N, CA, C and O atoms as a GROMACS GRO file, in nm:
protein
  600
    1MET      N    1  10.119  10.331  15.077
    1MET     CA    2  10.238  10.255  15.043
    1MET      C    3  10.268  10.274  14.894
    1MET      O    4  10.178  10.267  14.810
    2ALA      N    5  10.392  10.298  14.864
    2ALA     CA    6  10.434  10.318  14.725
    2ALA      C    7  10.439  10.184  14.652
    2ALA      O    8  10.460  10.080  14.714
    3SER      N    9  10.418  10.188  14.522
    3SER     CA   10  10.426  10.066  14.442
    3SER      C   11  10.483  10.099  14.305
    3SER      O   12  10.479  10.214  14.260
    4LEU      N   13  10.535   9.998  14.239
    4LEU     CA   14  10.593  10.014  14.107
    4LEU      C   15  10.562   9.890  14.026
    4LEU      O   16  10.581   9.778  14.074
    5ASN      N   17  10.515   9.908  13.905
    5ASN     CA   18  10.485   9.797  13.815
    5ASN      C   19  10.550   9.830  13.681
    5ASN      O   20  10.488   9.894  13.597
    6LYS      N   21  10.672   9.786  13.661
    6LYS     CA   22  10.747   9.817  13.539
    6LYS      C   23  10.824   9.693  13.497
    6LYS      O   24  10.885   9.626  13.580
    7VAL      N   25  10.821   9.662  13.366
    7VAL     CA   26  10.888   9.546  13.311
    7VAL      C   27  10.970   9.589  13.190
    7VAL      O   28  10.922   9.666  13.107
    8TYR      N   29  11.092   9.540  13.181
    8TYR     CA   30  11.178   9.562  13.064
    8TYR      C   31  11.217   9.424  13.011
    8TYR      O   32  11.269   9.341  13.085
    9LEU      N   33  11.192   9.401  12.883
    9LEU     CA   34  11.224   9.273  12.822
    9LEU      C   35  11.293   9.296  12.688
    9LEU      O   36  11.261   9.390  12.615
   10MET      N   37  11.387   9.208  12.657
   10MET     CA   38  11.449   9.210  12.526
   10MET      C   39  11.454   9.064  12.479
   10MET      O   40  11.508   8.977  12.548
   11GLY      N   41  11.397   9.040  12.362
   11GLY     CA   42  11.394   8.904  12.311
   11GLY      C   43  11.345   8.903  12.167
   11GLY      O   44  11.348   9.005  12.098
   12ASN      N   45  11.302   8.786  12.124
   12ASN     CA   46  11.255   8.768  11.987
   12ASN      C   47  11.108   8.726  11.988
   12ASN      O   48  11.064   8.651  12.075
   13LEU      N   49  11.035   8.774  11.888
   13LEU     CA   50  10.894   8.737  11.878
   13LEU      C   51  10.882   8.591  11.840
   13LEU      O   52  10.956   8.542  11.754
   14THR      N   53  10.789   8.520  11.903
   14THR     CA   54  10.770   8.378  11.877
   14THR      C   55  10.667   8.353  11.768
   14THR      O   56  10.652   8.240  11.721
   15ARG      N   57  10.596   8.458  11.728
   15ARG     CA   58  10.496   8.446  11.622
   15ARG      C   59  10.470   8.585  11.564
   15ARG      O   60  10.509   8.686  11.623
   16ASP      N   61  10.406   8.590  11.450
   16ASP     CA   62  10.367   8.718  11.392
   16ASP      C   63  10.266   8.785  11.484
   16ASP      O   64  10.185   8.716  11.547
   17PRO      N   65  10.268   8.919  11.493
   17PRO     CA   66  10.168   8.987  11.575
   17PRO      C   67  10.027   8.954  11.527
   17PRO      O   68   9.999   8.958  11.408
   18ASP      N   69   9.938   8.922  11.622
   18ASP     CA   70   9.798   8.895  11.592
   18ASP      C   71   9.721   9.023  11.625
   18ASP      O   72   9.700   9.055  11.741
   19VAL      N   73   9.679   9.095  11.521
   19VAL     CA   74   9.616   9.225  11.540
   19VAL      C   75   9.467   9.214  11.511
   19VAL      O   76   9.425   9.160  11.408
   20ARG      N   77   9.388   9.265  11.604
   20ARG     CA   78   9.242   9.270  11.588
   20ARG      C   79   9.196   9.411  11.614
   20ARG      O   80   9.266   9.491  11.678
   21THR      N   81   9.078   9.442  11.565
   21THR     CA   82   9.022   9.576  11.582
   21THR      C   83   8.892   9.566  11.660
   21THR      O   84   8.806   9.484  11.628
   22THR      N   85   8.878   9.648  11.763
   22THR     CA   86   8.755   9.649  11.843
   22THR      C   87   8.644   9.719  11.765
   22THR      O   88   8.670   9.779  11.660
   23THR      N   89   8.524   9.711  11.815
   23THR     CA   90   8.410   9.776  11.749
   23THR      C   91   8.426   9.928  11.745
   23THR      O   92   8.367   9.994  11.661
   24THR      N   93   8.507   9.983  11.836
   24THR     CA   94   8.531  10.128  11.838
   24THR      C   95   8.648  10.168  11.748
   24THR      O   96   8.679  10.286  11.737
   25GLY      N   97   8.713  10.069  11.683
   25GLY     CA   98   8.823  10.099  11.591
   25GLY      C   99   8.961  10.091  11.653
   25GLY      O  100   9.060  10.117  11.585
   26LEU      N  101   8.971  10.056  11.781
   26LEU     CA  102   9.100  10.044  11.848
   26LEU      C  103   9.168   9.914  11.807
   26LEU      O  104   9.106   9.808  11.813
   27LYS      N  105   9.295   9.922  11.765
   27LYS     CA  106   9.370   9.802  11.729
   27LYS      C  107   9.439   9.745  11.852
   27LYS      O  108   9.496   9.819  11.933
   28ILE      N  109   9.434   9.613  11.865
   28ILE     CA  110   9.499   9.542  11.973
   28ILE      C  111   9.588   9.435  11.912
   28ILE      O  112   9.540   9.351  11.835
   29ALA      N  113   9.717   9.438  11.945
   29ALA     CA  114   9.812   9.338  11.894
   29ALA      C  115   9.850   9.246  12.009
   29ALA      O  116   9.885   9.291  12.118
   30LYS      N  117   9.843   9.118  11.984
   30LYS     CA  118   9.888   9.017  12.079
   30LYS      C  119  10.019   8.962  12.025
   30LYS      O  120  10.027   8.916  11.911
   31LEU      N  121  10.123   8.967  12.111
   31LEU     CA  122  10.256   8.923  12.073
   31LEU      C  123  10.302   8.813  12.168
   31LEU      O  124  10.259   8.807  12.283
   32GLY      N  125  10.388   8.728  12.119
   32GLY     CA  126  10.459   8.633  12.203
   32GLY      C  127  10.606   8.660  12.192
   32GLY      O  128  10.658   8.681  12.082
   33MET      N  129  10.677   8.661  12.306
   33MET     CA  130  10.820   8.690  12.305
   33MET      C  131  10.895   8.582  12.383
   33MET      O  132  10.850   8.538  12.489
   34ALA      N  133  11.009   8.542  12.330
   34ALA     CA  134  11.099   8.450  12.400
   34ALA      C  135  11.217   8.531  12.451
   34ALA      O  136  11.283   8.602  12.376
   35VAL      N  137  11.242   8.519  12.581
   35VAL     CA  138  11.353   8.588  12.646
   35VAL      C  139  11.448   8.480  12.700
   35VAL      O  140  11.407   8.395  12.779
   36ASN      N  141  11.573   8.485  12.656
   36ASN     CA  142  11.670   8.381  12.694
   36ASN      C  143  11.763   8.429  12.805
   36ASN      O  144  11.795   8.547  12.816
   37ARG      N  145  11.803   8.333  12.887
   37ARG     CA  146  11.898   8.359  12.996
   37ARG      C  147  12.000   8.246  12.996
   37ARG      O  148  11.963   8.128  12.993
   38LYS      N  149  12.128   8.281  12.999
   38LYS     CA  150  12.235   8.181  13.008
   38LYS      C  151  12.292   8.186  13.149
   38LYS      O  152  12.312   8.294  13.206
   39TYR      N  153  12.318   8.070  13.204
   39TYR     CA  154  12.376   8.065  13.338
   39TYR      C  155  12.461   7.939  13.351
   39TYR      O  156  12.453   7.848  13.268
   40ARG      N  157  12.542   7.935  13.458
   40ARG     CA  158  12.626   7.820  13.486
   40ARG      C  159  12.578   7.753  13.615
   40ARG      O  160  12.541   7.820  13.712
   41THR      N  161  12.580   7.622  13.614
   41THR     CA  162  12.542   7.546  13.733
   41THR      C  163  12.661   7.540  13.829
   41THR      O  164  12.770   7.589  13.797
   42ARG      N  165  12.641   7.481  13.944
   42ARG     CA  166  12.752   7.466  14.040
   42ARG      C  167  12.863   7.378  13.984
   42ARG      O  168  12.979   7.391  14.023
   43ASP      N  169  12.827   7.289  13.891
   43ASP     CA  170  12.926   7.203  13.826
   43ASP      C  171  12.990   7.269  13.706
   43ASP      O  172  13.057   7.203  13.626
   44ASN      N  173  12.971   7.400  13.691
   44ASN     CA  174  13.027   7.481  13.583
   44ASN      C  175  12.973   7.440  13.446
   44ASN      O  176  13.039   7.461  13.344
   45GLU      N  177  12.856   7.381  13.444
   45GLU     CA  178  12.790   7.345  13.318
   45GLU      C  179  12.704   7.463  13.273
   45GLU      O  180  12.625   7.516  13.351
   46GLN      N  181  12.720   7.504  13.147
   46GLN     CA  182  12.642   7.617  13.097
   46GLN      C  183  12.505   7.569  13.052
   46GLN      O  184  12.493   7.469  12.981
   47ARG      N  185  12.402   7.642  13.094
   47ARG     CA  186  12.264   7.607  13.058
   47ARG      C  187  12.193   7.730  13.004
   47ARG      O  188  12.230   7.844  13.032
   48ASP      N  189  12.090   7.703  12.926
   48ASP     CA  190  12.003   7.808  12.873
   48ASP      C  191  11.864   7.791  12.932
   48ASP      O  192  11.815   7.679  12.950
   49GLU      N  193  11.802   7.904  12.961
   49GLU     CA  194  11.665   7.904  13.012
   49GLU      C  195  11.586   8.003  12.927
   49GLU      O  196  11.628   8.118  12.908
   50THR      N  197  11.473   7.960  12.875
   50THR     CA  198  11.390   8.047  12.793
   50THR      C  199  11.258   8.071  12.865
   50THR      O  200  11.193   7.978  12.912
   51THR      N  201  11.219   8.198  12.871
   51THR     CA  202  11.091   8.237  12.928
   51THR      C  203  11.005   8.292  12.816
   51THR      O  204  11.048   8.379  12.740
   52PHE      N  205  10.882   8.242  12.807
   52PHE     CA  206  10.789   8.287  12.704
   52PHE      C  207  10.689   8.383  12.768
   52PHE      O  208  10.627   8.352  12.869
   53VAL      N  209  10.676   8.501  12.707
   53VAL     CA  210  10.594   8.608  12.764
   53VAL      C  211  10.490   8.652  12.662
   53VAL      O  212  10.521   8.670  12.544
   54ASP      N  213  10.366   8.669  12.708
   54ASP     CA  214  10.260   8.724  12.624
   54ASP      C  215  10.254   8.875  12.645
   54ASP      O  216  10.260   8.922  12.759
   55ILE      N  217  10.242   8.949  12.535
   55ILE     CA  218  10.243   9.095  12.539
   55ILE      C  219  10.124   9.148  12.461
   55ILE      O  220  10.092   9.098  12.353
   56ASP      N  221  10.058   9.250  12.517
   56ASP     CA  222   9.947   9.319  12.449
   56ASP      C  223   9.989   9.462  12.417
   56ASP      O  224  10.042   9.532  12.503
   57ALA      N  225   9.964   9.505  12.293
   57ALA     CA  226   9.992   9.642  12.251
   57ALA      C  227   9.863   9.701  12.196
   57ALA      O  228   9.780   9.629  12.141
   58PHE      N  229   9.847   9.833  12.210
   58PHE     CA  230   9.723   9.898  12.172
   58PHE      C  231   9.749  10.016  12.079
   58PHE      O  232   9.857  10.075  12.080
   59GLY      N  233   9.647  10.050  11.998
   59GLY     CA  234   9.648  10.171  11.917
   59GLY      C  235   9.756  10.174  11.812
   59GLY      O  236   9.780  10.076  11.742
   60GLN      N  237   9.822  10.290  11.801
   60GLN     CA  238   9.925  10.311  11.700
   60GLN      C  239  10.041  10.214  11.717
   60GLN      O  240  10.100  10.170  11.618
   61GLN      N  241  10.074  10.182  11.840
   61GLN     CA  242  10.183  10.088  11.864
   61GLN      C  243  10.150   9.952  11.803
   61GLN      O  244  10.237   9.888  11.744
   62ALA      N  245  10.026   9.907  11.816
   62ALA     CA  246   9.984   9.781  11.756
   62ALA      C  247   9.998   9.785  11.604
   62ALA      O  248  10.042   9.688  11.543
   63GLU      N  249   9.962   9.897  11.544
   63GLU     CA  250   9.973   9.913  11.399
   63GLU      C  251  10.118   9.907  11.353
   63GLU      O  252  10.149   9.843  11.252
   64VAL      N  253  10.207   9.974  11.424
   64VAL     CA  254  10.350   9.976  11.387
   64VAL      C  255  10.410   9.836  11.402
   64VAL      O  256  10.486   9.792  11.316
   65LEU      N  257  10.376   9.767  11.511
   65LEU     CA  258  10.428   9.632  11.531
   65LEU      C  259  10.378   9.537  11.422
   65LEU      O  260  10.453   9.453  11.374
   66GLU      N  261  10.251   9.551  11.384
   66GLU     CA  262  10.195   9.467  11.278
   66GLU      C  263  10.270   9.490  11.147
   66GLU      O  264  10.296   9.396  11.072
   67ARG      N  265  10.303   9.615  11.119
   67ARG     CA  266  10.365   9.651  10.992
   67ARG      C  267  10.512   9.612  10.983
   67ARG      O  268  10.558   9.569  10.877
   68TYR      N  269  10.586   9.625  11.092
   68TYR     CA  270  10.731   9.610  11.086
   68TYR      C  271  10.787   9.488  11.156
   68TYR      O  272  10.908   9.464  11.148
   69CYS      N  273  10.706   9.410  11.225
   69CYS     CA  274  10.758   9.294  11.300
   69CYS      C  275  10.694   9.166  11.251
   69CYS      O  276  10.581   9.164  11.202
   70ASN      N  277  10.769   9.058  11.266
   70ASN     CA  278  10.716   8.925  11.238
   70ASN      C  279  10.790   8.826  11.326
   70ASN      O  280  10.876   8.863  11.405
   71LYS      N  281  10.755   8.699  11.312
   71LYS     CA  282  10.817   8.595  11.393
   71LYS      C  283  10.969   8.605  11.382
   71LYS      O  284  11.024   8.613  11.272
   72GLY      N  285  11.036   8.604  11.496
   72GLY     CA  286  11.182   8.612  11.500
   72GLY      C  287  11.237   8.751  11.515
   72GLY      O  288  11.356   8.767  11.542
   73SER      N  289  11.154   8.854  11.499
   73SER     CA  290  11.203   8.992  11.511
   73SER      C  291  11.252   9.020  11.652
   73SER      O  292  11.182   8.990  11.749
   74PRO      N  293  11.373   9.079  11.666
   74PRO     CA  294  11.420   9.119  11.799
   74PRO      C  295  11.352   9.249  11.840
   74PRO      O  296  11.330   9.338  11.757
   75LEU      N  297  11.319   9.260  11.968
   75LEU     CA  298  11.244   9.376  12.016
   75LEU      C  299  11.279   9.404  12.162
   75LEU      O  300  11.298   9.311  12.241
   76PHE      N  301  11.287   9.531  12.196
   76PHE     CA  302  11.302   9.574  12.336
   76PHE      C  303  11.169   9.633  12.378
   76PHE      O  304  11.117   9.723  12.312
   77VAL      N  305  11.113   9.583  12.487
   77VAL     CA  306  10.980   9.622  12.532
   77VAL      C  307  10.984   9.677  12.673
   77VAL      O  308  11.052   9.623  12.760
   78GLU      N  309  10.911   9.785  12.694
   78GLU     CA  310  10.889   9.841  12.827
   78GLU      C  311  10.739   9.834  12.851
   78GLU      O  312  10.659   9.871  12.765
   79GLY      N  313  10.701   9.787  12.968
   79GLY     CA  314  10.558   9.775  12.995
   79GLY      C  315  10.528   9.754  13.142
   79GLY      O  316  10.610   9.783  13.229
   80ARG      N  317  10.407   9.702  13.166
   80ARG     CA  318  10.364   9.674  13.303
   80ARG      C  319  10.294   9.540  13.306
   80ARG      O  320  10.241   9.494  13.204
   81LEU      N  321  10.295   9.477  13.421
   81LEU     CA  322  10.229   9.348  13.437
   81LEU      C  323  10.080   9.366  13.462
   81LEU      O  324  10.038   9.460  13.530
   82ARG      N  325  10.001   9.275  13.406
   82ARG     CA  326   9.857   9.274  13.431
   82ARG      C  327   9.815   9.128  13.450
   82ARG      O  328   9.855   9.040  13.374
   83LEU      N  329   9.736   9.104  13.552
   83LEU     CA  330   9.685   8.970  13.579
   83LEU      C  331   9.545   8.959  13.521
   83LEU      O  332   9.453   9.029  13.564
   84ASP      N  333   9.528   8.870  13.422
   84ASP     CA  334   9.397   8.842  13.365
   84ASP      C  335   9.338   8.721  13.436
   84ASP      O  336   9.406   8.620  13.453
   85GLN      N  337   9.212   8.730  13.478
   85GLN     CA  338   9.144   8.620  13.546
   85GLN      C  339   9.010   8.595  13.478
   85GLN      O  340   8.942   8.689  13.439
   86TRP      N  341   8.974   8.467  13.463
   86TRP     CA  342   8.847   8.431  13.400
   86TRP      C  343   8.806   8.292  13.446
   86TRP      O  344   8.882   8.220  13.511
   87GLN      N  345   8.683   8.255  13.409
   87GLN     CA  346   8.630   8.122  13.436
   87GLN      C  347   8.635   8.042  13.307
   87GLN      O  348   8.594   8.092  13.202
   88SER      N  349   8.685   7.919  13.312
   88SER     CA  350   8.688   7.835  13.193
   88SER      C  351   8.547   7.783  13.166
   88SER      O  352   8.456   7.802  13.246
   89ASN      N  353   8.530   7.716  13.052
   89ASN     CA  354   8.400   7.659  13.018
   89ASN      C  355   8.355   7.553  13.117
   89ASN      O  356   8.235   7.528  13.131
   90THR      N  357   8.451   7.492  13.186
   90THR     CA  358   8.418   7.390  13.286
   90THR      C  359   8.400   7.450  13.425
   90THR      O  360   8.379   7.376  13.521
   91GLY      N  361   8.408   7.582  13.436
   91GLY     CA  362   8.386   7.649  13.564
   91GLY      C  363   8.510   7.667  13.650
   91GLY      O  364   8.501   7.716  13.762
   92GLU      N  365   8.626   7.627  13.598
   92GLU     CA  366   8.751   7.643  13.673
   92GLU      C  367   8.801   7.786  13.664
   92GLU      O  368   8.787   7.852  13.561
   93SER      N  369   8.858   7.835  13.774
   93SER     CA  370   8.919   7.968  13.774
   93SER      C  371   9.054   7.960  13.704
   93SER      O  372   9.135   7.873  13.735
   94ARG      N  373   9.077   8.052  13.612
   94ARG     CA  374   9.203   8.058  13.538
   94ARG      C  375   9.262   8.196  13.554
   94ARG      O  376   9.191   8.294  13.578
   95SER      N  377   9.395   8.204  13.540
   95SER     CA  378   9.462   8.334  13.543
   95SER      C  379   9.588   8.327  13.458
   95SER      O  380   9.644   8.220  13.434
   96LYS      N  381   9.630   8.443  13.413
   96LYS     CA  382   9.747   8.452  13.327
   96LYS      C  383   9.810   8.589  13.346
   96LYS      O  384   9.741   8.690  13.348
   97LEU      N  385   9.941   8.590  13.361
   97LEU     CA  386  10.015   8.715  13.375
   97LEU      C  387  10.058   8.761  13.236
   97LEU      O  388  10.120   8.684  13.161
   98THR      N  389  10.026   8.886  13.200
   98THR     CA  390  10.054   8.943  13.070
   98THR      C  391  10.127   9.075  13.087
   98THR      O  392  10.109   9.144  13.187
   99VAL      N  393  10.210   9.110  12.989
   99VAL     CA  394  10.274   9.241  12.987
   99VAL      C  395  10.194   9.332  12.895
   99VAL      O  396  10.167   9.297  12.780
  100VAL      N  397  10.156   9.450  12.945
  100VAL     CA  398  10.091   9.552  12.863
  100VAL      C  399  10.201   9.646  12.815
  100VAL      O  400  10.266   9.712  12.895
  101LEU      N  401  10.220   9.650  12.684
  101LEU     CA  402  10.327   9.729  12.625
  101LEU      C  403  10.298   9.878  12.642
  101LEU      O  404  10.190   9.925  12.609
  102GLU      N  405  10.396   9.950  12.693
  102GLU     CA  406  10.387  10.095  12.705
  102GLU      C  407  10.480  10.166  12.608
  102GLU      O  408  10.452  10.277  12.564
  103ASN      N  409  10.592  10.102  12.575
  103ASN     CA  410  10.691  10.160  12.486
  103ASN      C  411  10.774  10.046  12.429
  103ASN      O  412  10.782   9.939  12.490
  104PHE      N  413  10.835  10.066  12.313
  104PHE     CA  414  10.922   9.963  12.256
  104PHE      C  415  11.024  10.026  12.164
  104PHE      O  416  11.010  10.141  12.121
  105GLN      N  417  11.129   9.949  12.134
  105GLN     CA  418  11.230   9.990  12.037
  105GLN      C  419  11.266   9.869  11.953
  105GLN      O  420  11.276   9.757  12.003
  106PHE      N  421  11.286   9.894  11.823
  106PHE     CA  422  11.339   9.790  11.736
  106PHE      C  423  11.487   9.775  11.770
  106PHE      O  424  11.555   9.873  11.797
  107ILE      N  425  11.536   9.652  11.768
  107ILE     CA  426  11.679   9.628  11.790
  107ILE      C  427  11.731   9.543  11.675
  107ILE      O  428  11.654   9.475  11.608
  108GLY      N  429  11.862   9.546  11.654
  108GLY     CA  430  11.921   9.469  11.546
  108GLY      C  431  11.911   9.544  11.414
  108GLY      O  432  11.860   9.656  11.409
  109GLY      N  433  11.961   9.481  11.309
  109GLY     CA  434  11.960   9.542  11.176
  109GLY      C  435  11.844   9.493  11.094
  109GLY      O  436  11.759   9.416  11.140
  110ARG      N  437  11.840   9.539  10.972
  110ARG     CA  438  11.736   9.499  10.878
  110ARG      C  439  11.764   9.361  10.824
  110ARG      O  440  11.880   9.322  10.806
  111GLU      N  441  11.658   9.288  10.797
  111GLU     CA  442  11.672   9.160  10.730
  111GLU      C  443  11.686   9.184  10.581
  111GLU      O  444  11.608   9.260  10.523
  112GLY      N  445  11.785   9.122  10.518
  112GLY     CA  446  11.802   9.133  10.375
  112GLY      C  447  11.862   9.264  10.328
  112GLY      O  448  11.889   9.277  10.208
  113GLY      N  449  11.884   9.360  10.416
  113GLY     CA  450  11.947   9.485  10.379
  113GLY      C  451  11.862   9.576  10.293
  113GLY      O  452  11.915   9.672  10.237
  114GLN      N  453  11.734   9.551  10.281
  114GLN     CA  454  11.648   9.636  10.199
  114GLN      C  455  11.605   9.758  10.278
  114GLN      O  456  11.590   9.753  10.400
  115ALA      N  457  11.586   9.868  10.207
  115ALA     CA  458  11.540   9.991  10.270
  115ALA      C  459  11.394   9.975  10.312
  115ALA      O  460  11.315   9.915  10.240
  116GLN      N  461  11.361  10.029  10.429
  116GLN     CA  462  11.223  10.028  10.476
  116GLN      C  463  11.176  10.170  10.490
  116GLN      O  464  11.256  10.264  10.495
  117GLU      N  465  11.045  10.185  10.496
  117GLU     CA  466  10.988  10.317  10.512
  117GLU      C  467  11.000  10.362  10.657
  117GLU      O  468  10.998  10.280  10.749
  118ASN      N  469  11.013  10.491  10.677
  118ASN     CA  470  11.010  10.549  10.810
  118ASN      C  471  10.864  10.571  10.846
  118ASN      O  472  10.797  10.650  10.780
  119PRO      N  473  10.811  10.502  10.949
  119PRO     CA  474  10.669  10.512  10.980
  119PRO      C  475  10.622  10.654  11.012
  119PRO      O  476  10.503  10.683  11.001
  120GLY      N  477  10.712  10.742  11.050
  120GLY     CA  478  10.670  10.876  11.089
  120GLY      C  479  10.685  10.980  10.980
  120GLY      O  480  10.662  11.098  11.006
  121SER      N  481  10.723  10.940  10.859
  121SER     CA  482  10.748  11.040  10.755
  121SER      C  483  10.678  11.002  10.626
  121SER      O  484  10.591  10.915  10.623
  122ASN      N  485  10.717  11.069  10.519
  122ASN     CA  486  10.660  11.045  10.387
  122ASN      C  487  10.686  10.901  10.345
  122ASN      O  488  10.801  10.859  10.342
  123PRO      N  489  10.580  10.823  10.312
  123PRO     CA  490  10.599  10.682  10.278
  123PRO      C  491  10.685  10.659  10.155
  123PRO      O  492  10.737  10.548  10.138
  124SER      N  493  10.702  10.756  10.069
  124SER     CA  494  10.783  10.735   9.949
  124SER      C  495  10.932  10.754   9.975
  124SER      O  496  11.012  10.731   9.884
  125THR      N  497  10.970  10.794  10.095
  125THR     CA  498  11.110  10.818  10.127
  125THR      C  499  11.168  10.697  10.198
  125THR      O  500  11.124  10.663  10.307
  126ALA      N  501  11.266  10.631  10.137
  126ALA     CA  502  11.330  10.514  10.199
  126ALA      C  503  11.440  10.561  10.292
  126ALA      O  504  11.502  10.665  10.269
  127ARG      N  505  11.464  10.484  10.397
  127ARG     CA  506  11.569  10.516  10.493
  127ARG      C  507  11.701  10.458  10.446
  127ARG      O  508  11.708  10.337  10.421
  128PRO      N  509  11.807  10.538  10.432
  128PRO     CA  510  11.933  10.486  10.383
  128PRO      C  511  12.020  10.423  10.492
  128PRO      O  512  12.119  10.358  10.459
  129GLU      N  513  11.989  10.440  10.619
  129GLU     CA  514  12.073  10.389  10.726
  129GLU      C  515  12.068  10.237  10.730
  129GLU      O  516  11.982  10.175  10.667
  130ALA      N  517  12.161  10.177  10.806
  130ALA     CA  518  12.168  10.032  10.816
  130ALA      C  519  12.057   9.974  10.903
  130ALA      O  520  12.018   9.859  10.884
  131ALA      N  521  12.007  10.052  10.998
  131ALA     CA  522  11.901  10.001  11.085
  131ALA      C  523  11.790  10.104  11.095
  131ALA      O  524  11.818  10.224  11.095
  132PRO      N  525  11.665  10.059  11.104
  132PRO     CA  526  11.555  10.155  11.112
  132PRO      C  527  11.550  10.224  11.247
  132PRO      O  528  11.580  10.163  11.350
  133ALA      N  529  11.513  10.349  11.246
  133ALA     CA  530  11.492  10.420  11.371
  133ALA      C  531  11.355  10.381  11.424
  133ALA      O  532  11.260  10.369  11.348
  134ALA      N  533  11.346  10.363  11.553
  134ALA     CA  534  11.216  10.328  11.612
  134ALA      C  535  11.123  10.448  11.604
  134ALA      O  536  11.163  10.560  11.635
  135PRO      N  537  11.001  10.425  11.562
  135PRO     CA  538  10.906  10.535  11.558
  135PRO      C  539  10.868  10.576  11.699
  135PRO      O  540  10.890  10.502  11.795
  136SER      N  541  10.811  10.692  11.711
  136SER     CA  542  10.761  10.734  11.841
  136SER      C  543  10.651  10.640  11.881
  136SER      O  544  10.552  10.625  11.809
  137THR      N  545  10.666  10.576  11.998
  137THR     CA  546  10.569  10.475  12.038
  137THR      C  547  10.487  10.517  12.158
  137THR      O  548  10.413  10.436  12.214
  138SER      N  549  10.499  10.642  12.198
  138SER     CA  550  10.418  10.689  12.308
  138SER      C  551  10.279  10.720  12.256
  138SER      O  552  10.260  10.814  12.177
  139ASP      N  553  10.183  10.642  12.299
  139ASP     CA  554  10.046  10.660  12.253
  139ASP      C  555   9.962  10.697  12.374
  139ASP      O  556   9.919  10.610  12.449
  140ASN      N  557   9.941  10.826  12.392
  140ASN     CA  558   9.872  10.874  12.510
  140ASN      C  559   9.721  10.872  12.498
  140ASN      O  560   9.651  10.922  12.586
  141THR      N  561   9.668  10.813  12.390
  141THR     CA  562   9.524  10.812  12.373
  141THR      C  563   9.457  10.711  12.465
  141THR      O  564   9.338  10.723  12.493
  142ILE      N  565   9.531  10.612  12.513
  142ILE     CA  566   9.473  10.512  12.602
  142ILE      C  567   9.527  10.536  12.742
  142ILE      O  568   9.646  10.514  12.768
  143GLN      N  569   9.444  10.581  12.830
  143GLN     CA  570   9.486  10.606  12.966
  143GLN      C  571   9.459  10.486  13.055
  143GLN      O  572   9.536  10.458  13.147
  144ASP      N  573   9.351  10.417  13.029
  144ASP     CA  574   9.312  10.303  13.112
  144ASP      C  575   9.247  10.200  13.023
  144ASP      O  576   9.151  10.232  12.953
  145ASP      N  577   9.297  10.077  13.024
  145ASP     CA  578   9.243   9.977  12.935
  145ASP      C  579   9.144   9.883  13.004
  145ASP      O  580   9.120   9.772  12.956
  146ASP      N  581   9.088   9.926  13.117
  146ASP     CA  582   8.993   9.841  13.189
  146ASP      C  583   8.866   9.814  13.108
  146ASP      O  584   8.801   9.711  13.128
  147ASP      N  585   8.830   9.905  13.018
  147ASP     CA  586   8.706   9.886  12.943
  147ASP      C  587   8.729   9.821  12.806
  147ASP      O  588   8.636   9.817  12.725
  148ILE      N  589   8.850   9.770  12.779
  148ILE     CA  590   8.877   9.708  12.651
  148ILE      C  591   8.848   9.558  12.662
  148ILE      O  592   8.903   9.492  12.750
  149PRO      N  593   8.760   9.505  12.576
  149PRO     CA  594   8.727   9.362  12.582
  149PRO      C  595   8.841   9.276  12.531
  149PRO      O  596   8.912   9.315  12.438
  150PHE      N  597   8.858   9.159  12.592
  150PHE     CA  598   8.961   9.065  12.548
  150PHE      C  599   8.899   8.934  12.513
  150PHE      O  600   8.969   8.840  12.473
   0.00000   0.00000   0.00000
């Protein structure tokens, strides 16, 4: 049977990326994202619904997100769903659905209009454009994250 596990999200970060390094030197960034949806009720009343999503990024992508993103940054994310399961200290079974980031793009303009560095080029060269170009975020060094501790 065929299956597909793909998620596309666009929203704003709810906190600064929390980046940690494993004993093997792999960087892991934990992100929180708020995704908003506007809709109308049957009574034609407009409502907002916000969904909060936890996202994990690995390797070079984690480093780029740590360097260029902070709370409130708009971001477009492509990834896959992963179900984390564990036992709490009291012995209860817990689970949480997380998005594993596979690709991303910066959206929106620069804050304050200041030039930023292009992550893929010479650090002394500032970008003159109004918005930064997203760096290449395909990181093929991680094929399977089953052995990464959380």
